[in-house]
N, C-alpha and C positions, 0 to 999 in steps of 0.2 A: 883735476883731470890728468890721466896718465899721458906720458909722452907719446905712446902708441896711438891713443885716441886723438890727441892733438894733430898728429901727423896724418891720421886717416881723415879727419875733418878737413884739413888743408888740401889733401889730394882730392877729396870729394868736391870741394868748392871749385878747384881748378878744372876738373874734367866734367863735372855735372852742372856747374853754374851756381851762383849765390842764392841764398834765401831758401834752400831746401830745408823744410821744417824738420825739427827733431824734438823729442820729448826731453824734458828736464834741463836744468841749467848746465849739468854735465851729462851729455848724452850717454846712454847705455850701449856698450859695444857687445852685442850678443853673438855667440858662436855656436850654441847648441840648444835644442829644445826637446823635451820629453814629457808627455802627459800635460800636467798643469804647471810645469817648471821650465824655466829657461836659465842659461848660464852665460855669464859674460867672459871676456877674454882672460880675466884674472882668476876664473874659476868660482866667482861668487854666484850663489844660487838665488833666484828670485821666484816668488809665487806670482804667476801671471793671472791677474784678476781683470784683465782688460781686453785681450785680443779675441775677437769672435771669429777670426779667420780660421785658426786650427780648431774647428767646431767640435770635433770628437777627440781632441787631444793632439798636442804637438807630435808630429812624426808617428802617427798611429800605425802600427805594423801592418794591419790589414789593408789600409789605404795605400801605404807605401808599396806593398807587394802588388796590389792591383795595378797601380801606376807603372811600376817597373816591368811587370810581366807584359802589359800591353805595349809599352814603349819598345820592348825587345821583340815584338811580333809585327806590329804594323801601326803606322800613324799617317793619316792622310785626311783629305777634306770630304765634305758631304756630297760632292758631285759623283762620288762612287758609292755604291750600296755597301752598307755595313750594318750588322745587327746591333752594334753597340749603342747607337743613338736611339734606335727604336726600343730596345730593351729598357734603356734608362728613361726615356720619355713616358713609356707605359707605366713604369714603377712610380715615377714622380707624379704624374697626373692622377694616379690612383689615390694619392694622399689628399686630393682636393675634392670639393663637392661639385656635383653637376651644376651647370654645364661647362665647368672649367676642365676641359679634357684634351686640349692641344697645347703643344709646347714649341718654342723656338729657342735654340741655344746660341749663346754668344760667349764673350770672354770676361766682361766686367759688368758690375751693376750699373755703371754709367751708360754702357751700351744698351743694357736692358731697358732703362728708363727712356733713353733716346728712341728706341724702337716703340715703346709704349705710347709716346707722344705722337708718333707717326700713325699708330693704330687708331688713336683718337681722331686724328685728322681724316683717315680713310673712312671711318664709320660715320662721322658727323659732317664732314665737308667743311669743318671750321677749325680754328687754330687757337682759340683762347683757352688759357690754362689757369687754374686756381691752385695755390699752395698756401701753406702757413707762412707767417712772417719770421719763422726761425727754423727754416727747413734746410736740408741738404740732400740732394738726390744724385750727385755725381759731378764729373768734371768735363764732359763734352761741352761744346759751345752751347748746345740747346739746353741741356739740363743745368749747367752752371748758372745760366741766366735766371733760373728760378730762385736762386738763393739771395737773401738779403745779408747773410753773414759773410759771403765772399762776393761782393758786388763787382760787376764788370766795370772796367775803366772806360768803357765806350758808351756808357749811359744805359738807362732802363729800357727794357723791351716792352713795347706797348701792348703786346698780347698777353701779358702776365698780370694777375691780380693776387694780392695777399690778404689773408684773413688772420686775425689774432690767434696765436697758438693757444691751445687749451692749457689751463693752469689750475690744477686741483688744489693747490696750496693757497692760491689767491683767486677763488672762483668768482664768476659774475653773479649778480643777483638772479634768482629764479633758476630754472632748469638749464644746466650747462649744455646738455645736448641740443636743446631747442635754440639756445643762444648761438651755438656754433653753426647750426643749420641756417639761422637767419643771416649770419655774417656771410655765409656762402651764397645764399639767395641774393643778397644785395650785390655781390660781386658778379654773379651771373647776369644780373640785369645790366650792369655796367658794360660787360663784354657783349651782350646782345645788342646794345645800343652803339657798339663800335663796329669797325669794319672786320673785326676778327670773329665775332660770335663766340659762343661757349662750346668747347669741346670736352674738357675733362677736369675733374678734381683729382689731384695727385697727392696722396698722403701716405705716411707710415702709420698703419693702424695702431701702433704702440706709441707713436709720437716720441720716438727715442731721442732725437736731437733736441726736441723741445723740452726735454727733462723728464721723459716717461711719466707723465701725470697719472695718478690713480683714477681711471675713468671706468665707470660701471659698464658691464655688458649691456649693449643696446644704445650706448652713447651715440653711435653713428647712424642709427635707424632713420631719424628725421632727415639727416644730411643726405643719406642714400636716396630717399624719396625726392628731395629737392633736386638733386642732380639728374635723376631719371625723368622727372616731370619736365625738366628743361631740355631734354633730348641729349644730354651729355652722358659720359661714362665715368665710372669711378676706377681709378688705378691705385692699387695697394702695393706700396714698396715694402717688401718683406725681407729686405737684406739684413736687418737687425733682429726682428722678432721671430723670423722664420726658422724652420727645421727643428721645431720642438723646444725652442729656447724658453718659452713662457711656461712650459711644463704641463699646462692643462690642455693645450691644443698644439697641433703641428704648425698651425699658422696663426698669426696675430689676428687676422680678420675673422677667423673662426671663433675666437673668444668673443669678439664683438657681435657675433651672430649674424654677420652679413656675408654675402657672396659678391665680391667685386667683379667688374667686367674684365679687368686685366690685372695680373699679379706679376711683379718683377722680383727677381732673385739675384743674389750675388755672393759676396765674400764666403760665407760658410759652406757653400755648395760643394766645393772641391777640397775643403780642408787645407787651403793654402795654394792649391793649384788653380790657375786662372780660368774659371768656368762660371758662367752666369746664364740666366734664362728668363723667358717670358712665358707665362701660362695664361691662356685665355680660352674663349669659346671657339667652336669650329666656325661659327658665323663671322666673328671678328677676324679670326685668322684668315679666312677666305677673302674678306674685304681688304685686309692688309696685303696679302700676297698678290691680289689683283691690282691694287693701286700702286704698289712699290715693287721694284725689282730688288730683292734683298739677298745678298750672299755674304757670308763671313768665312774667310779662309780657315780660321782656327776654331770657329764656333761649332761645337758638336763633333770634334775630331775623336777618334777612338780612344786615345789616352785620356782625354778629359772626361769622356763618358764612363770609362772604366773606373776612374777615380771617383767621380760623383756617385756612381752606383755603389761603390764600396762605402761611401759615407752614409748613404741610406741604410745599408746593411748593418753597419756598426750601431747606428741609432736604434734600430729595431732589435738586433741581437743582444746588445748590452743594456737594454732598457734605459737608455739615456734620457728620454723624455720624462719618465717617471722619476729618475734621479734628479733632474732639473727641478721638478715640482717639490720633491722632498727637501733637497738641500737648500733650494731657494727660500722656501718657507722658513726653514730653520735659521738661515742667515738673516733674513728679514726680522725674525723674532729677536735675535740677538742684537741687531741694530736698534730695535725699539727699546730694549733694555738699556742699551748704551745711551739712548736719548734721555732717559731718566737721570743719568749721572752728569751728562754734558749738555748745558743749556744752549750751546752753539748749534746743536742739532735741532733744527726747526721742524723738519718733516722727514719721515721715513717712507719709502714707497718702492714699488717694483713688483714683478711677477717672475717666478721661476728663476732662471739664471741670468736675470737682469734686474738689479736692485741697487739702491743707494740711499743717500741721505742729503737733504738740502741744508747747507750751513748758513746760519744767519747771525748777525751781530745783536739782534734783539728779537725775541719771539713775539713781542707785542706788535711791533711795526713790521716784522718779517723782512727787515733790511738785509739784503744779500751780503754774505761774508766773502766777497769776491777775491779780495787780496789774501785773506787768511787761508782760503782753501788751497791756494798755490803753495803756501808754506807747508801745509799738511801733506800734500801730494809729494813734495820734495823729500820730506822727512820719512814718509812711508817708503819711498824708493831707497833711501839710505839704509832702511831696516829690512830691505828685501821683499817689498810688496809693490807690485806694479799696478797702478790704476790711473784714472784720469778724471776730468771734470766735464760737465755738460750742462745743458739747460738754458733757458731764456736769459738768465743772469750769470751763467757760467759759475754757479756756486753749488752745484749738485755733484756729489761723488758718483762717478760712473763706474759701477762694478759689474763687469760683463765677462766672467771667466768662461772657459770652454766647459763642455758638458761632463768632463771627467772630474770636475770639482766635487769634493766630498765634504762631509760635516767637519772632519778634522781640518781640512783646508779652511773652511769657514771660521772655525775657532781661531786658527792662527791669524787670519785676516782681522777678525773683530778684536782679538786680544791686542794685536799690534796697534790697531787704530785707537783703541782705548788708551794705550800708553802714549801715543803721539798727541792725542787731544789733551792729555794731562800735561805733557811736556812742552808743547808748542802753544804758548798763550796767545789769545786773540789780540 
């Protein structure tokens, strides 16, 4: 680690407090980004295969200009009338299927999921929530309590129930979709027997943090019916699969062939600018607005809306959803070829610009290569490739580049990974 990085870490600890997480044994000190590339303070260039925040590319000029122009004109809150939030909400909701035609804007995905939980309470009059046992939906008090991977030090919340995360590499016997629905149904019964009752199932329809298992379209059909039959709602967290990342559809739930009751949005929405949102039906929005007095000073401000609108324009004008489909399929195919050479690759999966490989110590037992993957990620970083790990066992390469990623970029990634798997022995 350079003396500059050591000094910066020390200053960070002193003024921001200890235990702020960083990637890698020697943190990367970034100073510049452009397209799919970032540079550190020494001028070293890295291929960014991880960050979904700059969704249409680091520092995209159209987005930067829209942000700058609006910031130089007006920025205020939504208690004044302004066309920006209406223009954006109309364009955003047009990408959804009916009856998802109203939107609420906030600043972070955590806030969006927090609002969604309140919508569920407003509609059902109940507070019980079901999530998977390897989920993450944000860091407010309400949504951080949902996670088993970052548990509260103040004990479990009695209104939350967990179901096993889907695992296509180690599937249950029988129909996986029916199995998941039965697990949800059992937890609904538990909540209905409690003082909380059942309000909502909250899931990422791509199950990204769970390791993005390969699940067929229709996997959630039985679960959707179970939720609605019990009087609850389905909340789809689209922070990771949304905005065309899967390539085939604008939203992850559309690939699944379902229409959730509430959809939450975050990180990619403003290409790095803090803007997030909730899309739902007019009826649910009415119930929420009636039950709760909600105002967010920065949510839906003119600068955020101009920035977010520019992101939608870039996705459409540059054909980035189609590029995600093409490049993602190409990269996944190359990973599958790599699996024929390296037995440590147990499974290859993903859709569009979200793909990866699960590393195992033994293909027969499917034992997770949890320690080995850390060494692989470190060596990739040393060779100019940034990515990370994810999944139930934290042994799956999480490759989630922005939508400007090309076939040439995929070749550089896969060729480098090939070398690292050859050089770094299990």
